[in-house]
Biopython code that builds the backbone (N, CA, C, O; Angstrom):
import numpy as np
from Bio.PDB.StructureBuilder import StructureBuilder

atoms = [
    (1, "MET", "N", (-19.296, 18.620, 5.258)),
    (1, "MET", "CA", (-19.179, 18.276, 6.658)),
    (1, "MET", "C", (-18.006, 19.048, 7.238)),
    (1, "MET", "O", (-16.907, 19.020, 6.685)),
    (2, "ARG", "N", (-18.225, 19.708, 8.303)),
    (2, "ARG", "CA", (-17.168, 20.458, 8.980)),
    (2, "ARG", "C", (-16.425, 19.510, 9.914)),
    (2, "ARG", "O", (-17.031, 18.779, 10.697)),
    (3, "VAL", "N", (-15.112, 19.538, 9.815)),
    (3, "VAL", "CA", (-14.276, 18.649, 10.627)),
    (3, "VAL", "C", (-13.419, 19.493, 11.547)),
    (3, "VAL", "O", (-12.778, 20.447, 11.106)),
    (4, "GLU", "N", (-13.404, 19.148, 12.815)),
    (4, "GLU", "CA", (-12.576, 19.840, 13.801)),
    (4, "GLU", "C", (-11.287, 19.062, 14.016)),
    (4, "GLU", "O", (-11.304, 17.834, 14.099)),
    (5, "GLY", "N", (-10.185, 19.766, 14.105)),
    (5, "GLY", "CA", (-8.914, 19.124, 14.405)),
    (5, "GLY", "C", (-8.245, 18.557, 13.175)),
    (5, "GLY", "O", (-8.806, 18.516, 12.080)),
    (6, "GLN", "N", (-7.021, 18.122, 13.405)),
    (6, "GLN", "CA", (-6.243, 17.572, 12.305)),
    (6, "GLN", "C", (-5.183, 16.645, 12.885)),
    (6, "GLN", "O", (-4.533, 16.975, 13.877)),
    (7, "LEU", "N", (-5.018, 15.510, 12.274)),
    (7, "LEU", "CA", (-3.965, 14.579, 12.664)),
    (7, "LEU", "C", (-3.009, 14.435, 11.491)),
    (7, "LEU", "O", (-3.440, 14.337, 10.342)),
    (8, "VAL", "N", (-1.731, 14.422, 11.774)),
    (8, "VAL", "CA", (-0.715, 14.240, 10.751)),
    (8, "VAL", "C", (0.211, 13.122, 11.215)),
    (8, "VAL", "O", (0.707, 13.141, 12.342)),
    (9, "PHE", "N", (0.439, 12.147, 10.335)),
    (9, "PHE", "CA", (1.281, 11.006, 10.668)),
    (9, "PHE", "C", (2.375, 10.837, 9.636)),
    (9, "PHE", "O", (2.246, 11.291, 8.499)),
    (10, "ASN", "N", (3.445, 10.187, 10.033)),
    (10, "ASN", "CA", (4.493, 9.835, 9.078)),
    (10, "ASN", "C", (4.697, 8.329, 9.040)),
    (10, "ASN", "O", (5.739, 7.842, 8.600)),
    (11, "SER", "N", (3.689, 7.596, 9.508)),
    (11, "SER", "CA", (3.775, 6.143, 9.550)),
    (11, "SER", "C", (2.413, 5.547, 9.222)),
    (11, "SER", "O", (1.398, 5.950, 9.789)),
    (12, "ILE", "N", (2.397, 4.590, 8.306)),
    (12, "ILE", "CA", (1.140, 3.923, 7.965)),
    (12, "ILE", "C", (0.585, 3.182, 9.171)),
    (12, "ILE", "O", (-0.631, 3.121, 9.355)),
    (13, "ALA", "N", (1.462, 2.617, 9.996)),
    (13, "ALA", "CA", (1.011, 1.898, 11.187)),
    (13, "ALA", "C", (0.249, 2.832, 12.130)),
    (13, "ALA", "O", (-0.762, 2.434, 12.710)),
    (14, "CYS", "N", (0.721, 4.057, 12.285)),
    (14, "CYS", "CA", (0.023, 5.029, 13.143)),
    (14, "CYS", "C", (-1.320, 5.434, 12.545)),
    (14, "CYS", "O", (-2.297, 5.613, 13.273)),
    (15, "ILE", "N", (-1.371, 5.577, 11.243)),
    (15, "ILE", "CA", (-2.639, 5.907, 10.579)),
    (15, "ILE", "C", (-3.641, 4.787, 10.812)),
    (15, "ILE", "O", (-4.803, 5.049, 11.122)),
    (16, "LEU", "N", (-3.206, 3.551, 10.666)),
    (16, "LEU", "CA", (-4.094, 2.405, 10.876)),
    (16, "LEU", "C", (-4.595, 2.362, 12.308)),
    (16, "LEU", "O", (-5.781, 2.126, 12.540)),
    (17, "LYS", "N", (-3.713, 2.587, 13.273)),
    (17, "LYS", "CA", (-4.142, 2.598, 14.687)),
    (17, "LYS", "C", (-5.181, 3.681, 14.938)),
    (17, "LYS", "O", (-6.158, 3.453, 15.651)),
    (18, "ALA", "N", (-4.973, 4.869, 14.351)),
    (18, "ALA", "CA", (-5.906, 5.968, 14.556)),
    (18, "ALA", "C", (-7.272, 5.670, 13.954)),
    (18, "ALA", "O", (-8.299, 5.925, 14.583)),
    (19, "VAL", "N", (-7.290, 5.131, 12.738)),
    (19, "VAL", "CA", (-8.573, 4.850, 12.100)),
    (19, "VAL", "C", (-9.294, 3.705, 12.817)),
    (19, "VAL", "O", (-10.522, 3.716, 12.907)),
    (20, "LEU", "N", (-8.551, 2.719, 13.326)),
    (20, "LEU", "CA", (-9.183, 1.643, 14.097)),
    (20, "LEU", "C", (-9.748, 2.157, 15.422)),
    (20, "LEU", "O", (-10.702, 1.596, 15.960)),
    (21, "ALA", "N", (-9.148, 3.229, 15.940)),
    (21, "ALA", "CA", (-9.638, 3.830, 17.185)),
    (21, "ALA", "C", (-10.803, 4.788, 16.938)),
    (21, "ALA", "O", (-11.357, 5.356, 17.878)),
    (22, "GLY", "N", (-11.171, 4.963, 15.658)),
    (22, "GLY", "CA", (-12.334, 5.775, 15.346)),
    (22, "GLY", "C", (-12.058, 7.246, 15.127)),
    (22, "GLY", "O", (-12.970, 8.061, 15.269)),
    (23, "PHE", "N", (-10.839, 7.617, 14.788)),
    (23, "PHE", "CA", (-10.499, 9.023, 14.603)),
    (23, "PHE", "C", (-10.844, 9.567, 13.230)),
    (23, "PHE", "O", (-10.588, 10.744, 12.973)),
    (24, "GLY", "N", (-11.404, 8.781, 12.345)),
    (24, "GLY", "CA", (-11.800, 9.319, 11.048)),
    (24, "GLY", "C", (-11.541, 8.382, 9.899)),
    (24, "GLY", "O", (-11.506, 7.163, 10.066)),
    (25, "LEU", "N", (-11.359, 8.964, 8.724)),
    (25, "LEU", "CA", (-11.134, 8.212, 7.498)),
    (25, "LEU", "C", (-9.646, 8.118, 7.206)),
    (25, "LEU", "O", (-8.859, 8.962, 7.637)),
    (26, "ALA", "N", (-9.272, 7.079, 6.467)),
    (26, "ALA", "CA", (-7.869, 6.915, 6.072)),
    (26, "ALA", "C", (-7.812, 6.325, 4.678)),
    (26, "ALA", "O", (-8.688, 5.563, 4.267)),
    (27, "TYR", "N", (-6.776, 6.689, 3.967)),
    (27, "TYR", "CA", (-6.510, 6.134, 2.639)),
    (27, "TYR", "C", (-5.301, 5.232, 2.794)),
    (27, "TYR", "O", (-4.168, 5.706, 2.884)),
    (28, "LEU", "N", (-5.547, 3.915, 2.826)),
    (28, "LEU", "CA", (-4.501, 2.931, 3.116)),
    (28, "LEU", "C", (-4.500, 1.828, 2.065)),
    (28, "LEU", "O", (-5.521, 1.578, 1.424)),
    (29, "PRO", "N", (-3.353, 1.164, 1.885)),
    (29, "PRO", "CA", (-3.306, 0.034, 0.944)),
    (29, "PRO", "C", (-4.278, -1.071, 1.356)),
    (29, "PRO", "O", (-4.365, -1.424, 2.532)),
    (30, "ARG", "N", (-4.994, -1.604, 0.396)),
    (30, "ARG", "CA", (-6.017, -2.617, 0.679)),
    (30, "ARG", "C", (-5.438, -3.859, 1.346)),
    (30, "ARG", "O", (-6.063, -4.425, 2.242)),
    (31, "ASP", "N", (-4.253, -4.288, 0.921)),
    (31, "ASP", "CA", (-3.685, -5.491, 1.535)),
    (31, "ASP", "C", (-3.364, -5.279, 3.007)),
    (31, "ASP", "O", (-3.302, -6.246, 3.765)),
    (32, "LEU", "N", (-3.160, -4.045, 3.423)),
    (32, "LEU", "CA", (-2.878, -3.750, 4.820)),
    (32, "LEU", "C", (-4.137, -3.817, 5.683)),
    (32, "LEU", "O", (-4.061, -4.163, 6.862)),
    (33, "VAL", "N", (-5.279, -3.492, 5.111)),
    (33, "VAL", "CA", (-6.519, -3.441, 5.885)),
    (33, "VAL", "C", (-7.484, -4.577, 5.566)),
    (33, "VAL", "O", (-8.606, -4.583, 6.072)),
    (34, "ALA", "N", (-7.081, -5.527, 4.749)),
    (34, "ALA", "CA", (-7.992, -6.601, 4.305)),
    (34, "ALA", "C", (-8.605, -7.357, 5.476)),
    (34, "ALA", "O", (-9.808, -7.620, 5.476)),
    (35, "THR", "N", (-7.807, -7.708, 6.465)),
    (35, "THR", "CA", (-8.353, -8.459, 7.608)),
    (35, "THR", "C", (-9.329, -7.602, 8.411)),
    (35, "THR", "O", (-10.331, -8.112, 8.910)),
    (36, "HIS", "N", (-9.048, -6.314, 8.538)),
    (36, "HIS", "CA", (-9.943, -5.416, 9.283)),
    (36, "HIS", "C", (-11.253, -5.193, 8.529)),
    (36, "HIS", "O", (-12.307, -5.023, 9.143)),
    (37, "LEU", "N", (-11.184, -5.194, 7.199)),
    (37, "LEU", "CA", (-12.408, -5.104, 6.405)),
    (37, "LEU", "C", (-13.227, -6.384, 6.531)),
    (37, "LEU", "O", (-14.452, -6.339, 6.641)),
    (38, "ALA", "N", (-12.541, -7.524, 6.515)),
    (38, "ALA", "CA", (-13.227, -8.823, 6.597)),
    (38, "ALA", "C", (-13.921, -9.022, 7.941)),
    (38, "ALA", "O", (-15.018, -9.577, 7.994)),
    (39, "ASP", "N", (-13.290, -8.575, 9.026)),
    (39, "ASP", "CA", (-13.909, -8.792, 10.337)),
    (39, "ASP", "C", (-14.842, -7.659, 10.755)),
    (39, "ASP", "O", (-15.408, -7.695, 11.847)),
    (40, "GLY", "N", (-15.006, -6.648, 9.889)),
    (40, "GLY", "CA", (-15.957, -5.582, 10.162)),
    (40, "GLY", "C", (-15.414, -4.447, 11.008)),
    (40, "GLY", "O", (-16.161, -3.529, 11.344)),
    (41, "ALA", "N", (-14.143, -4.478, 11.362)),
    (41, "ALA", "CA", (-13.560, -3.392, 12.153)),
    (41, "ALA", "C", (-13.489, -2.107, 11.332)),
    (41, "ALA", "O", (-13.564, -1.009, 11.883)),
    (42, "LEU", "N", (-13.343, -2.248, 10.018)),
    (42, "LEU", "CA", (-13.331, -1.106, 9.103)),
    (42, "LEU", "C", (-14.334, -1.348, 7.984)),
    (42, "LEU", "O", (-14.652, -2.491, 7.658)),
    (43, "ILE", "N", (-14.824, -0.267, 7.403)),
    (43, "ILE", "CA", (-15.670, -0.376, 6.224)),
    (43, "ILE", "C", (-15.052, 0.479, 5.127)),
    (43, "ILE", "O", (-14.421, 1.499, 5.405)),
    (44, "GLN", "N", (-15.236, 0.059, 3.887)),
    (44, "GLN", "CA", (-14.713, 0.821, 2.761)),
    (44, "GLN", "C", (-15.730, 1.868, 2.355)),
    (44, "GLN", "O", (-16.920, 1.579, 2.229)),
    (45, "VAL", "N", (-15.259, 3.076, 2.154)),
    (45, "VAL", "CA", (-16.113, 4.156, 1.655)),
    (45, "VAL", "C", (-15.520, 4.661, 0.351)),
    (45, "VAL", "O", (-14.324, 4.510, 0.104)),
    (46, "LEU", "N", (-16.345, 5.251, -0.466)),
    (46, "LEU", "CA", (-15.923, 5.802, -1.760)),
    (46, "LEU", "C", (-15.246, 4.748, -2.642)),
    (46, "LEU", "O", (-14.235, 5.029, -3.284)),
    (47, "ALA", "N", (-15.797, 3.560, -2.668)),
    (47, "ALA", "CA", (-15.209, 2.458, -3.432)),
    (47, "ALA", "C", (-15.069, 2.802, -4.913)),
    (47, "ALA", "O", (-14.114, 2.371, -5.559)),
    (48, "GLU", "N", (-16.001, 3.566, -5.451)),
    (48, "GLU", "CA", (-15.921, 3.903, -6.867)),
    (48, "GLU", "C", (-14.755, 4.854, -7.172)),
    (48, "GLU", "O", (-14.399, 5.039, -8.336)),
    (49, "TRP", "N", (-14.170, 5.445, -6.155)),
    (49, "TRP", "CA", (-13.025, 6.340, -6.326)),
    (49, "TRP", "C", (-11.701, 5.615, -6.056)),
    (49, "TRP", "O", (-10.645, 6.248, -6.059)),
    (50, "CYS", "N", (-11.742, 4.337, -5.832)),
    (50, "CYS", "CA", (-10.535, 3.551, -5.527)),
    (50, "CYS", "C", (-10.270, 2.587, -6.680)),
    (50, "CYS", "O", (-10.810, 1.481, -6.694)),
    (51, "PRO", "N", (-9.454, 2.986, -7.634)),
    (51, "PRO", "CA", (-9.172, 2.089, -8.764)),
    (51, "PRO", "C", (-8.371, 0.876, -8.302)),
    (51, "PRO", "O", (-7.639, 0.962, -7.317)),
    (52, "PRO", "N", (-8.498, -0.241, -8.992)),
    (52, "PRO", "CA", (-7.719, -1.435, -8.610)),
    (52, "PRO", "C", (-6.230, -1.168, -8.772)),
    (52, "PRO", "O", (-5.809, -0.422, -9.657)),
    (53, "PHE", "N", (-5.453, -1.783, -7.913)),
    (53, "PHE", "CA", (-3.996, -1.615, -7.939)),
    (53, "PHE", "C", (-3.386, -2.817, -8.650)),
    (53, "PHE", "O", (-3.438, -3.928, -8.123)),
    (54, "PRO", "N", (-2.807, -2.620, -9.839)),
    (54, "PRO", "CA", (-2.299, -3.749, -10.611)),
    (54, "PRO", "C", (-0.980, -4.316, -10.087)),
    (54, "PRO", "O", (-0.566, -5.395, -10.510)),
    (55, "GLY", "N", (-0.331, -3.622, -9.195)),
    (55, "GLY", "CA", (0.942, -4.093, -8.657)),
    (55, "GLY", "C", (2.046, -3.085, -8.889)),
    (55, "GLY", "O", (1.852, -2.055, -9.535)),
    (56, "TYR", "N", (3.182, -3.396, -8.360)),
    (56, "TYR", "CA", (4.325, -2.496, -8.481)),
    (56, "TYR", "C", (5.067, -2.758, -9.780)),
    (56, "TYR", "O", (5.059, -3.873, -10.302)),
    (57, "HIS", "N", (5.698, -1.736, -10.285)),
    (57, "HIS", "CA", (6.513, -1.845, -11.490)),
    (57, "HIS", "C", (7.864, -1.216, -11.216)),
    (57, "HIS", "O", (7.971, -0.230, -10.487)),
    (58, "LEU", "N", (8.873, -1.787, -11.800)),
    (58, "LEU", "CA", (10.226, -1.276, -11.623)),
    (58, "LEU", "C", (10.749, -0.821, -12.978)),
    (58, "LEU", "O", (10.864, -1.617, -13.910)),
    (59, "TYR", "N", (11.056, 0.434, -13.076)),
    (59, "TYR", "CA", (11.624, 0.990, -14.301)),
    (59, "TYR", "C", (13.073, 1.363, -14.031)),
    (59, "TYR", "O", (13.382, 2.005, -13.027)),
    (60, "TYR", "N", (13.946, 0.963, -14.920)),
    (60, "TYR", "CA", (15.360, 1.297, -14.753)),
    (60, "TYR", "C", (16.014, 1.331, -16.132)),
    (60, "TYR", "O", (15.555, 0.660, -17.057)),
    (61, "PRO", "N", (17.079, 2.106, -16.268)),
    (61, "PRO", "CA", (17.752, 2.185, -17.563)),
    (61, "PRO", "C", (18.501, 0.888, -17.857)),
    (61, "PRO", "O", (19.403, 0.502, -17.113)),
    (62, "SER", "N", (18.130, 0.228, -18.927)),
    (62, "SER", "CA", (18.743, -1.071, -19.244)),
    (62, "SER", "C", (20.103, -0.913, -19.919)),
    (62, "SER", "O", (20.849, -1.885, -20.032)),
    (63, "ARG", "N", (20.432, 0.287, -20.364)),
    (63, "ARG", "CA", (21.705, 0.486, -21.062)),
    (63, "ARG", "C", (22.881, 0.662, -20.106)),
    (63, "ARG", "O", (24.030, 0.467, -20.501)),
    (64, "ARG", "N", (22.615, 1.022, -18.880)),
    (64, "ARG", "CA", (23.685, 1.215, -17.911)),
    (64, "ARG", "C", (24.028, -0.113, -17.242)),
    (64, "ARG", "O", (23.194, -1.013, -17.145)),
    (65, "GLN", "N", (25.246, -0.212, -16.795)),
    (65, "GLN", "CA", (25.672, -1.400, -16.061)),
    (65, "GLN", "C", (25.134, -1.290, -14.633)),
    (65, "GLN", "O", (25.539, -0.391, -13.896)),
    (66, "PRO", "N", (24.224, -2.196, -14.226)),
    (66, "PRO", "CA", (23.664, -2.086, -12.872)),
    (66, "PRO", "C", (24.688, -2.501, -11.818)),
    (66, "PRO", "O", (25.601, -3.281, -12.090)),
    (67, "THR", "N", (24.520, -1.968, -10.621)),
    (67, "THR", "CA", (25.367, -2.395, -9.513)),
    (67, "THR", "C", (25.016, -3.839, -9.180)),
    (67, "THR", "O", (23.906, -4.278, -9.481)),
    (68, "PRO", "N", (25.925, -4.587, -8.569)),
    (68, "PRO", "CA", (25.612, -5.984, -8.200)),
    (68, "PRO", "C", (24.375, -6.100, -7.300)),
    (68, "PRO", "O", (23.572, -7.018, -7.468)),
    (69, "ALA", "N", (24.222, -5.186, -6.362)),
    (69, "ALA", "CA", (23.060, -5.241, -5.464)),
    (69, "ALA", "C", (21.764, -5.036, -6.231)),
    (69, "ALA", "O", (20.779, -5.734, -5.989)),
    (70, "PHE", "N", (21.758, -4.072, -7.164)),
    (70, "PHE", "CA", (20.555, -3.812, -7.948)),
    (70, "PHE", "C", (20.238, -4.992, -8.859)),
    (70, "PHE", "O", (19.073, -5.353, -9.027)),
    (71, "ALA", "N", (21.273, -5.596, -9.450)),
    (71, "ALA", "CA", (21.059, -6.768, -10.311)),
    (71, "ALA", "C", (20.446, -7.921, -9.518)),
    (71, "ALA", "O", (19.578, -8.629, -10.030)),
    (72, "LEU", "N", (20.887, -8.116, -8.277)),
    (72, "LEU", "CA", (20.295, -9.161, -7.429)),
    (72, "LEU", "C", (18.830, -8.864, -7.125)),
    (72, "LEU", "O", (17.996, -9.769, -7.131)),
    (73, "LEU", "N", (18.518, -7.600, -6.861)),
    (73, "LEU", "CA", (17.136, -7.225, -6.593)),
    (73, "LEU", "C", (16.252, -7.509, -7.799)),
    (73, "LEU", "O", (15.172, -8.081, -7.655)),
    (74, "VAL", "N", (16.696, -7.118, -8.977)),
    (74, "VAL", "CA", (15.910, -7.356, -10.197)),
    (74, "VAL", "C", (15.716, -8.850, -10.417)),
    (74, "VAL", "O", (14.613, -9.279, -10.756)),
    (75, "ASP", "N", (16.756, -9.649, -10.232)),
    (75, "ASP", "CA", (16.639, -11.101, -10.395)),
    (75, "ASP", "C", (15.663, -11.693, -9.389)),
    (75, "ASP", "O", (14.868, -12.566, -9.737)),
    (76, "ALA", "N", (15.715, -11.226, -8.138)),
    (76, "ALA", "CA", (14.803, -11.734, -7.105)),
    (76, "ALA", "C", (13.359, -11.387, -7.430)),
    (76, "ALA", "O", (12.466, -12.216, -7.254)),
    (77, "LEU", "N", (13.124, -10.172, -7.900)),
    (77, "LEU", "CA", (11.764, -9.775, -8.254)),
    (77, "LEU", "C", (11.257, -10.544, -9.465)),
    (77, "LEU", "O", (10.084, -10.916, -9.515)),
    (78, "ARG", "N", (12.112, -10.783, -10.427)),
    (78, "ARG", "CA", (11.700, -11.585, -11.589)),
    (78, "ARG", "C", (11.345, -12.997, -11.162)),
    (78, "ARG", "O", (10.343, -13.552, -11.613)),
    (79, "TYR", "N", (12.174, -13.590, -10.283)),
    (79, "TYR", "CA", (11.926, -14.949, -9.809)),
    (79, "TYR", "C", (10.603, -15.022, -9.056)),
    (79, "TYR", "O", (9.814, -15.944, -9.257)),
    (80, "ARG", "N", (10.372, -14.045, -8.194)),
    (80, "ARG", "CA", (9.134, -14.031, -7.418)),
    (80, "ARG", "C", (7.926, -13.867, -8.331)),
    (80, "ARG", "O", (6.893, -14.502, -8.122)),
    (81, "GLY", "N", (8.059, -13.002, -9.355)),
    (81, "GLY", "CA", (6.969, -12.785, -10.290)),
    (81, "GLY", "C", (6.643, -14.024, -11.102)),
    (81, "GLY", "O", (5.475, -14.311, -11.364)),
    (82, "GLU", "N", (7.673, -14.760, -11.502)),
    (82, "GLU", "CA", (7.452, -15.994, -12.269)),
    (82, "GLU", "C", (6.826, -17.086, -11.413)),
    (82, "GLU", "O", (6.027, -17.879, -11.910)),
    (83, "ARG", "N", (7.179, -17.137, -10.134)),
    (83, "ARG", "CA", (6.607, -18.137, -9.229)),
    (83, "ARG", "C", (5.135, -17.906, -8.972)),
    (83, "ARG", "O", (4.385, -18.864, -8.781)),
    (84, "SER", "N", (4.700, -16.643, -8.964)),
    (84, "SER", "CA", (3.308, -16.351, -8.629)),
    (84, "SER", "C", (2.358, -16.560, -9.801)),
    (84, "SER", "O", (1.142, -16.494, -9.623)),
    (85, "ARG", "N", (2.879, -16.806, -10.973)),
    (85, "ARG", "CA", (2.007, -17.008, -12.139)),
    (85, "ARG", "C", (1.435, -18.366, -12.172)),
    (85, "ARG", "O", (0.681, -18.696, -13.088)),
]
sb = StructureBuilder()
sb.init_structure("model")
sb.init_model(0)
sb.init_chain("A")
sb.init_seg("    ")
for serial, (resi, resn, name, xyz) in enumerate(atoms, 1):
    if name == "N":
        sb.init_residue(resn, " ", resi, " ")
    sb.init_atom(name, np.array(xyz, "f"), 0.0, 1.0, " ", f" {name:<3s}", serial, name[0])
structure = sb.get_structure()
């Protein structure tokens, strides 16, 4: 398929607005578009090419002394992860 024109964005919100306005296809996080998929404003294409997203992972060197701010972030993420189980 030949496509005319090109849009370039640096914001996911702008990409979502453009795709909702009918400007083409977009590759966006599913949790961001779930309501639009449910109400029929968007449809998923190429589903077999979209592997499931297992979640975010945080890798950091455990041998170094973390900064206090980083230690708080890790503790908060651990707490949130334990609550969701």
